[in-house]
DRENFISE-637894 format. One line per field, with one value per residue (C-alpha): residue number from 1; residue in three letters; z negated, y negated, x. Coordinates in Angstrom, 2 decimals. Layout:
BEGIN
pati = c(NUM ...)
sedren = c(ALA ...)
zz = c(Z ...)
yy = c(Y ...)
xx = c(X ...)
***
This chain:
BEGIN
pati = c(1 2 3 4 5 6 7 8 9 10 11 12 13 14 15 16 17 18 19 20 21 22 23 24 25 26 27 28 29 30 31 32 33 34 35 36 37 38 39 40 41 42 43 44 45 46 47 48 49 50 51 52 53 54 55 56 57 58 59 60 61 62 63 64 65 66 67 68 69 70 71 72 73 74 75 76 77 78 79 80 81 82 83 84 85 86 87 88 89 90 91 92 93 94 95 96 97 98 99 100 101 102 103 104 105 106 107 108 109 110 111 112 113 114 115 116 117 118 119 120 121 122 123 124 125 126 127 128 129 130 131 132 133 134 135 136 137 138 139 140 141 142 143 144 145 146 147 148 149 150 151 152 153 154 155 156 157 158 159 160 161 162 163 164 165 166 167 168 169 170 171 172 173 174 175 176 177 178 179 180 181 182 183 184 185 186 187 188 189 190 191 192 193 194 195 196 197 198 199 200 201 202 203 204 205 206 207 208 209 210 211 212 213 214 215 216 217 218 219 220 221 222 223 224 225 226 227 228 229 230 231 232 233 234 235 236 237 238 239 240 241 242 243 244 245 246 247 248 249 250 251 252 253 254 255 256 257 258 259 260 261 262 263 264 265 266 267 268 269 270 271 272 273 274 275 276 277 278 279 280 281 282 283 284 285 286 287 288 289 290 291 292 293 294 295 296 297 298 299 300 301 302 303 304 305 306 307 308 309 310 311 312 313 314 315 316 317 318 319 320 321 322 323 324 325 326 327 328 329 330 331 332 333 334 335 336 337 338 339 340 341 342 343 344 345 346 347 348 349 350 351 352 353 354 355 356 357 358 359 360 361 362 363 364 365 366 367 368 369 370 371 372 373 374 375 376 377 378 379 380 381 382 383 384 385 386 387 388 389 390 391 392 393 394 395 396 397 398 399 400 401 402 403 404 405 406 407 408 409 410 411 412 413 414 415 416 417 418 419 420 421 422 423 424 425 426 427 428 429 430 431 432 433 434 435 436 437 438 439 440 441 442 443 444 445 446 447 448 449 450 451 452 453 454 455 456 457 458 459 460 461 462 463 464 465 466 467 468 469 470 471 472 473)
sedren = c(MET PRO GLN THR THR TYR LEU GLU LEU SER GLU ASP THR GLY SER ALA HIS LYS PHE TYR GLU VAL THR VAL ASP GLY ASN GLN MET THR VAL ARG TYR GLY ARG ILE GLY ASP GLY GLY GLN SER LYS THR THR THR TYR ALA ASP GLY THR LYS ALA GLN ALA ASP ALA ALA LYS LYS ILE GLY GLU LYS VAL ARG LYS GLY TYR ALA PRO ALA ILE PRO GLY GLN ARG ALA PRO ARG SER VAL THR ARG ARG VAL ILE VAL SER GLN ARG SER THR ALA LYS THR ALA PRO VAL LEU TRP LYS TYR ARG SER GLY ALA PRO ALA PHE GLY ILE PHE ILE ASP LYS ASP VAL CYS MET VAL GLY ASN GLU SER GLY THR ILE THR VAL LEU GLY HIS ASP ALA THR VAL GLN ARG GLN PHE GLN LEU PRO ASP GLY VAL LYS CYS ILE VAL ALA ASP ASP ALA TRP ILE TYR ALA GLY CYS ASP ASP GLY ASN VAL TYR ASP LEU SER GLY LYS VAL PRO ARG LEU ALA TYR ALA ILE ALA PRO ASP ILE ASP ILE TYR TRP LEU ASP ILE HIS ASP GLY ILE LEU GLY VAL SER ASP ALA LYS GLY GLY VAL CYS SER ILE ASP HIS GLU ASP GLU PHE LEU TRP ARG ARG GLN GLY ARG GLY ALA ALA GLY TRP MET VAL ARG CYS ASP ALA ASN ALA VAL HIS HIS GLY HIS SER ARG GLY VAL THR SER TYR ASP TRP ARG THR GLY ASP GLU LEU TRP HIS ARG GLN THR THR GLY ALA VAL LEU PHE GLY TRP GLN GLU SER ASP ALA LEU TYR ALA GLY MET SER ALA ASN SER VAL LEU GLN PHE ALA LYS SER GLY GLN PRO GLY VAL THR TYR ARG CYS ASP ASP THR ILE PHE SER CYS ALA THR ALA PRO ASP GLY ARG TYR VAL PHE ALA GLY ASP HIS ARG SER SER VAL TYR CYS PHE ALA ALA ASP GLY THR ARG LEU TRP LYS LEU GLY THR GLY CYS GLY SER ALA TYR SER MET GLN TYR HIS ASP GLU LYS LEU TYR ILE VAL THR THR ASP GLY SER LEU ALA CYS ILE ASP ALA SER GLU THR ALA VAL ARG ALA ALA GLU SER GLY VAL VAL PRO GLU PHE VAL ASP VAL LYS ALA PRO THR GLN MET HIS ARG ALA THR PRO SER THR THR VAL GLU GLU ALA THR ASP PRO SER GLU GLY VAL VAL VAL GLU CYS VAL ALA GLU GLY SER ARG LEU ARG ILE ARG VAL ILE SER PRO GLY TYR ASN SER ASP TRP GLN VAL GLN PHE PRO LYS GLY ILE ARG GLU PRO GLY ALA ARG TYR LEU VAL THR GLU ILE ARG GLU ALA ALA ARG GLY GLY PHE TYR ARG ALA LEU GLY ASP VAL LYS ARG LEU VAL)
zz = c(-87.56 -89.82 -88.67 -91.41 -91.10 -94.22 -94.53 -97.20 -97.48 -96.34 -98.47 -101.86 -103.64 -104.26 -103.78 -102.12 -103.78 -102.02 -99.81 -97.29 -95.92 -93.20 -92.50 -89.63 -89.80 -87.04 -87.36 -90.85 -91.78 -95.32 -96.44 -99.57 -100.94 -104.09 -105.88 -105.03 -107.74 -108.46 -107.02 -105.62 -104.61 -101.61 -99.43 -96.81 -93.88 -91.52 -87.85 -85.00 -83.40 -83.64 -81.00 -83.12 -86.20 -84.30 -82.99 -86.43 -87.90 -85.22 -85.96 -89.71 -89.17 -86.77 -89.33 -91.97 -89.62 -88.77 -92.52 -92.90 -93.64 -91.96 -91.61 -94.59 -96.29 -99.50 -102.65 -101.45 -103.30 -107.08 -109.02 -111.03 -114.25 -117.39 -120.93 -123.82 -127.32 -129.75 -133.50 -135.81 -138.29 -141.97 -144.82 -146.76 -150.49 -151.03 -152.22 -149.47 -147.67 -147.87 -144.48 -143.62 -140.51 -138.26 -134.67 -133.42 -129.75 -129.24 -128.24 -129.54 -129.02 -127.99 -126.60 -128.86 -128.32 -130.91 -130.64 -132.26 -130.12 -129.56 -130.68 -127.95 -128.10 -125.19 -125.61 -123.95 -122.05 -120.23 -122.12 -123.29 -125.78 -126.59 -130.05 -131.97 -135.31 -136.92 -135.37 -132.83 -129.49 -126.69 -123.53 -122.13 -119.23 -117.80 -116.20 -114.10 -116.63 -120.21 -121.49 -122.38 -123.77 -123.58 -123.25 -123.24 -120.91 -121.57 -120.55 -118.80 -120.38 -118.70 -119.33 -118.31 -117.54 -117.15 -113.42 -112.99 -112.37 -114.33 -114.30 -114.82 -117.25 -117.05 -114.72 -114.77 -113.46 -113.72 -110.70 -109.68 -110.45 -110.26 -108.92 -110.52 -108.48 -108.97 -109.93 -113.12 -116.07 -117.90 -121.65 -122.23 -120.39 -121.09 -119.02 -119.39 -116.96 -114.31 -114.52 -115.51 -117.50 -117.58 -119.64 -118.92 -120.17 -118.87 -120.50 -117.33 -117.27 -114.45 -113.74 -111.21 -109.84 -109.36 -105.90 -107.31 -105.87 -107.79 -108.99 -110.30 -111.72 -114.16 -115.92 -119.58 -122.18 -123.73 -123.11 -124.03 -123.68 -126.07 -126.36 -123.74 -124.53 -122.04 -122.64 -120.60 -120.44 -120.80 -120.76 -124.10 -123.98 -126.96 -126.47 -128.11 -128.62 -129.62 -128.13 -124.88 -123.42 -119.66 -117.67 -116.22 -112.78 -112.11 -114.51 -115.80 -119.32 -121.85 -124.97 -126.50 -130.14 -131.08 -133.85 -136.21 -135.04 -131.95 -131.24 -131.16 -130.93 -130.44 -131.37 -130.73 -131.99 -130.24 -131.73 -132.97 -132.00 -134.30 -133.56 -135.25 -135.91 -136.33 -139.17 -141.48 -140.94 -138.86 -137.64 -136.85 -134.16 -133.06 -129.35 -129.02 -130.29 -133.80 -136.30 -138.98 -141.80 -142.26 -143.51 -145.22 -145.15 -146.37 -143.07 -139.30 -137.92 -134.80 -134.77 -136.12 -135.93 -137.63 -138.86 -136.89 -137.03 -138.90 -142.18 -142.89 -141.21 -140.92 -140.04 -139.55 -140.18 -139.11 -142.52 -141.97 -144.14 -143.36 -144.97 -145.50 -146.11 -146.80 -144.20 -146.37 -146.43 -149.79 -149.63 -150.74 -150.39 -148.87 -148.36 -146.53 -143.47 -144.07 -140.28 -139.02 -138.07 -136.35 -132.71 -132.46 -134.58 -134.59 -137.35 -137.13 -139.75 -142.88 -141.32 -139.97 -137.01 -136.13 -133.43 -134.52 -133.72 -134.43 -131.94 -134.44 -134.27 -137.94 -139.48 -142.77 -145.16 -145.69 -148.10 -151.44 -153.39 -151.35 -151.41 -155.17 -155.66 -153.32 -155.24 -158.34 -156.42 -155.59 -151.87 -150.01 -148.37 -144.74 -141.78 -139.63 -135.99 -133.49 -129.78 -127.73 -125.54 -123.19 -122.52 -118.93 -118.37 -115.78 -113.50 -111.21 -107.94 -104.48 -103.99 -103.96 -104.49 -101.81 -102.17 -99.76 -101.64 -101.70 -104.32 -107.00 -107.39 -105.73 -102.16 -101.22 -97.98 -97.25 -94.56 -93.10 -93.37 -91.74 -93.58 -96.64 -97.31 -99.11 -100.69 -100.23 -101.69 -99.19 -101.55 -101.70 -104.50 -104.38 -102.72 -99.67 -99.35 -102.71 -103.07 -105.41 -107.76 -106.73 -107.04 -104.68 -103.62 -102.19 -99.85 -96.19 -93.56 -92.60 -95.47 -97.74 -101.41 -104.14 -107.44 -110.81 -111.50 -110.12 -112.51 -111.83 -113.37 -116.24 -114.33 -111.30 -107.69 -107.54 -108.68 -110.58 -110.01 -113.18 -113.64 -111.13 -107.39 -104.66 -100.91 -99.14 -96.23)
yy = c(33.62 34.61 37.60 39.72 42.43 44.53 46.75 49.04 50.67 54.22 56.21 57.73 57.08 54.15 50.83 52.46 50.72 47.36 45.64 42.82 40.94 38.27 36.17 33.67 31.11 28.50 26.78 28.20 31.43 32.88 35.63 37.61 40.30 42.21 45.52 47.60 47.10 43.51 40.31 39.50 36.16 34.08 31.28 29.27 27.57 25.03 24.88 22.42 24.76 28.24 29.70 28.99 30.41 33.63 33.90 33.55 36.04 38.60 38.07 38.66 41.74 43.17 42.67 44.56 47.43 47.86 48.16 51.03 49.26 50.65 49.59 50.66 50.13 48.10 50.02 53.56 53.78 53.77 51.14 52.18 54.14 52.03 53.35 50.92 51.68 51.95 51.97 52.67 50.12 50.68 48.21 48.10 48.87 46.78 43.18 40.61 39.18 35.42 34.43 30.81 30.56 32.77 32.16 34.06 34.86 36.51 40.04 42.75 41.50 43.45 40.82 38.68 36.43 34.16 31.87 28.62 26.57 28.56 31.41 33.34 35.87 37.85 39.72 42.41 39.76 38.62 35.31 34.16 31.29 29.26 27.68 25.62 26.83 24.39 26.44 23.78 25.22 23.84 25.60 28.78 31.20 33.38 36.59 38.92 41.77 42.69 41.86 44.93 43.03 39.82 40.33 37.91 38.38 35.67 32.42 34.21 35.27 37.97 39.32 42.87 43.49 46.34 45.53 46.86 43.43 41.64 37.85 35.35 32.64 30.42 27.83 25.75 28.63 32.42 33.92 37.58 39.10 42.89 45.08 48.53 51.59 52.33 55.98 54.86 54.51 51.95 52.30 49.89 47.98 46.03 43.93 43.34 41.17 41.53 45.35 46.59 49.78 51.30 54.18 55.81 57.96 61.22 60.65 59.43 56.66 54.60 51.79 49.05 46.55 42.78 43.22 45.40 48.64 51.90 52.61 55.96 57.71 60.66 62.87 62.62 65.35 64.51 62.72 59.32 57.07 54.25 53.10 51.78 49.44 48.29 47.04 46.50 50.23 52.25 52.64 54.09 56.08 57.12 59.69 62.56 64.67 62.10 59.53 59.96 57.59 57.27 55.52 52.41 52.82 56.53 57.84 60.46 61.55 60.24 61.85 63.16 63.41 65.39 63.97 65.55 63.22 61.25 57.91 55.22 52.05 50.96 48.08 47.48 45.46 45.23 48.49 50.31 51.58 51.77 54.18 53.80 57.28 59.14 60.89 57.87 56.44 54.33 56.14 54.39 55.64 54.34 53.49 56.58 58.76 59.34 59.46 56.78 55.61 56.75 54.07 55.91 54.51 55.77 56.08 56.31 53.49 51.61 48.74 47.79 45.00 43.87 40.74 39.93 42.79 44.99 43.13 43.84 46.39 45.79 48.19 48.06 51.00 51.84 50.88 47.17 47.17 45.78 46.96 45.48 47.53 46.72 47.98 51.00 52.21 50.76 49.68 46.05 45.49 46.57 44.12 44.00 41.79 40.80 40.71 44.27 46.56 45.19 46.28 44.46 42.18 39.94 38.34 34.78 32.40 34.16 34.68 37.84 37.30 40.01 40.49 42.65 44.82 41.94 39.70 37.55 36.13 35.77 34.06 35.70 34.01 36.77 34.81 36.48 33.74 33.99 37.81 38.02 35.57 37.63 40.81 39.11 38.05 34.45 33.61 30.29 29.14 29.91 27.68 29.36 28.32 28.89 29.53 26.34 26.20 23.36 23.91 24.47 27.93 28.24 31.24 33.18 31.33 31.55 27.80 25.96 22.26 20.47 18.55 16.48 15.76 18.79 17.12 17.65 21.34 24.38 25.21 28.81 30.34 33.28 35.65 38.82 41.97 44.78 45.02 43.13 39.41 38.42 35.15 33.68 30.53 27.72 25.13 25.03 26.73 30.03 33.38 33.32 37.13 37.73 38.20 36.04 37.38 35.19 35.27 37.79 36.20 32.95 34.29 33.25 34.01 30.95 28.83 26.93 26.32 24.07 25.87 24.23 26.50 29.53 31.75 34.67 37.94 39.08 42.32 40.28 40.96 38.88 35.60 34.81 31.86 30.02 27.37 25.73 26.43 23.90 24.32 22.08 20.15)
xx = c(28.17 31.12 33.19 34.82 37.47 38.08 41.18 42.61 46.01 45.26 47.74 46.90 50.19 52.48 50.72 47.71 44.80 45.17 42.61 42.95 39.93 39.89 36.80 36.57 33.77 34.01 37.36 38.06 39.79 39.56 41.93 41.04 43.35 44.21 43.77 40.71 38.11 39.21 37.82 41.24 42.67 41.62 42.96 41.06 42.78 41.16 42.27 41.78 39.23 37.71 40.05 43.11 41.39 40.57 44.16 45.72 43.24 44.14 47.82 47.37 45.21 47.80 50.58 48.61 47.71 51.39 52.10 49.63 46.33 43.21 39.55 37.44 34.10 34.25 33.34 34.16 37.47 37.50 39.46 42.53 42.09 42.33 42.80 42.48 43.67 40.77 41.31 38.39 39.64 38.93 39.09 42.34 42.27 45.42 45.47 44.87 47.89 48.64 47.19 47.99 45.82 43.77 42.75 39.71 40.23 36.83 37.89 40.28 43.83 46.94 49.31 51.48 54.49 56.09 59.11 60.23 57.83 54.63 52.39 50.57 47.75 46.27 43.00 40.92 38.93 42.09 42.35 45.77 45.81 48.91 49.00 51.51 52.83 50.39 47.54 46.53 45.41 47.62 46.44 44.93 45.39 42.63 43.88 41.68 41.66 42.48 45.96 48.05 51.00 53.03 56.79 59.70 62.66 65.24 63.49 60.60 57.33 55.26 51.76 50.89 47.22 44.76 44.51 48.06 49.53 52.23 52.03 54.84 53.69 56.77 55.15 51.96 49.84 50.28 52.04 52.00 55.41 54.84 52.02 52.17 51.13 47.39 47.85 49.64 47.25 49.38 49.82 52.69 55.42 58.59 61.01 64.74 66.71 64.02 63.83 60.38 59.75 56.24 54.84 51.50 48.64 50.13 53.50 55.16 57.74 59.22 61.65 60.82 63.32 63.11 61.53 58.73 60.16 60.58 64.11 62.88 59.85 59.83 57.31 58.31 58.50 55.13 51.85 50.39 53.44 52.55 56.16 58.54 61.46 64.08 67.62 70.79 71.53 68.36 64.59 63.47 60.23 58.10 55.32 53.44 56.58 59.17 61.53 63.49 66.05 66.75 69.46 67.77 69.41 69.05 66.42 68.85 67.94 70.46 68.97 65.75 64.67 61.59 59.40 56.88 54.10 53.19 54.86 52.17 54.27 57.86 60.17 63.84 66.78 70.16 71.45 68.34 64.89 61.86 59.01 55.63 54.28 51.00 52.87 52.42 55.89 58.24 61.37 64.63 67.03 70.40 70.51 72.74 69.88 71.19 68.26 68.34 66.07 62.45 60.05 57.21 53.67 50.29 48.40 48.83 50.98 49.84 52.34 55.74 58.31 61.51 63.21 66.39 68.95 66.46 66.86 63.17 60.91 57.16 54.34 50.57 48.24 44.70 43.30 44.03 47.16 50.60 53.85 57.29 60.43 64.05 66.52 67.38 63.75 62.68 59.04 58.80 55.06 51.76 48.88 45.56 45.11 41.50 40.96 41.26 44.13 47.22 47.47 50.82 53.00 56.05 58.14 59.47 60.88 59.54 56.13 54.53 52.19 49.68 47.02 44.14 41.16 38.76 40.59 42.46 45.95 46.86 49.87 50.93 53.34 55.93 58.12 58.82 57.06 53.85 53.84 54.32 51.44 49.24 50.03 48.65 45.52 46.47 46.30 46.05 42.83 43.55 42.72 40.05 40.66 37.86 38.39 37.84 34.75 35.69 39.41 40.58 42.05 44.80 44.16 46.52 46.82 48.32 47.89 51.22 51.77 53.78 57.04 59.10 62.33 64.69 66.89 64.22 65.04 66.60 65.55 64.78 63.48 61.19 62.51 61.02 63.14 61.19 57.87 59.16 59.28 62.48 63.56 67.08 68.63 69.31 70.77 74.59 76.49 74.59 75.20 72.93 73.05 71.40 67.66 65.61 62.95 60.04 56.21 54.64 51.36 52.75 55.44 55.05 57.70 59.74 58.42 60.78 60.07 61.37 61.98 62.63 65.60 67.43 69.38 71.69 70.50 72.70 73.33 74.40 73.45 70.26 68.75 65.57 63.23 62.23 59.52 57.21 57.24 56.35 56.26 58.76 57.22)
***
């Protein structure tokens, strides 16, 4: 008969809401673990006999108890608090925008990422779809919970989810990169050079390092932190009372600017911040805190973006309209989306991409010729792309492919340091004392892995694993 031991981390702060379950059935041992309230991830190992399975189970349980886990009854602790943005979208009275194509993801969509190769949308059902610029669906990921946002950090792409986890999407399957403390009701997050910034429902803000450990945590000056943007120097936080900037290392406040309305979204360029406001506007700030241009709209703004270097500024309101401004604040146009209000947006190569309340990823032709035609009532017939029904969706996994040839990549090793598992580079030419940012759920003490690429963080002091990971045997 199967024997199951169920443990939970017994504290009420930090990473408290984790469970760990070990089941031994004959000569098989199954380990299931994750955040309380989630299904978690599982791995089954087969042994030569039941005695060895029992021995390894006892060892794993002992390790967890020493780290603070304790026996518990499943279902007694509540899952983390989740707040989702809800816009009661109204129909725009403006002329319809020149939409080239629209992909219907099937649920309200918050996450968007666009570059020269792909267009990505992540929705409230946890589905991330990758499309080409010709609107062909290339592949899909299925994450355990709704997607808050998709953020790029150099060559890495991360998805932050309602389950409090941040997944690295740079390989074949999503890998767990960060697990955010369960008492944080996440509103938004951003990553720069491996350092994660998180804003929350109560107006708190924190900075988390490449090893998923708090650098600092602060209660902000307001509530409802819908904006957080990270750069090489600071974590910029937008909330109900304005915008505050903190030193990314120490959390010391660098500056604060009060605003007349609540900040509901944020964007950044290299030298400027843009805050979408409940006060029907987008406000620009220099990274030093100096107020800049005000871009005046007609309704509450829930998203904004810019062309490179702020050449154009875009905004989306709750009445399903999108705006375009010149850098000096001159309004150039306002058009209706035809597919709901924009939860988020991004500009690329004369096109404005939006993800909306009806779950669409829409590509709008933002060229002057197309906009002028749309203002006179002439728009193209858009391509209506339906979500695929048969496509395989890659899910987060702790399963690792095996490799035998160390010359096919960079070799790293997992070592135990107290209660933490660290990763060091074994291959020559690297600093063996530096830690490596590496997926969390696949670390096993003593194991060696083959990584596609290892890059030094721009800040220095640690490395980052990029691409696929295989276990070296």
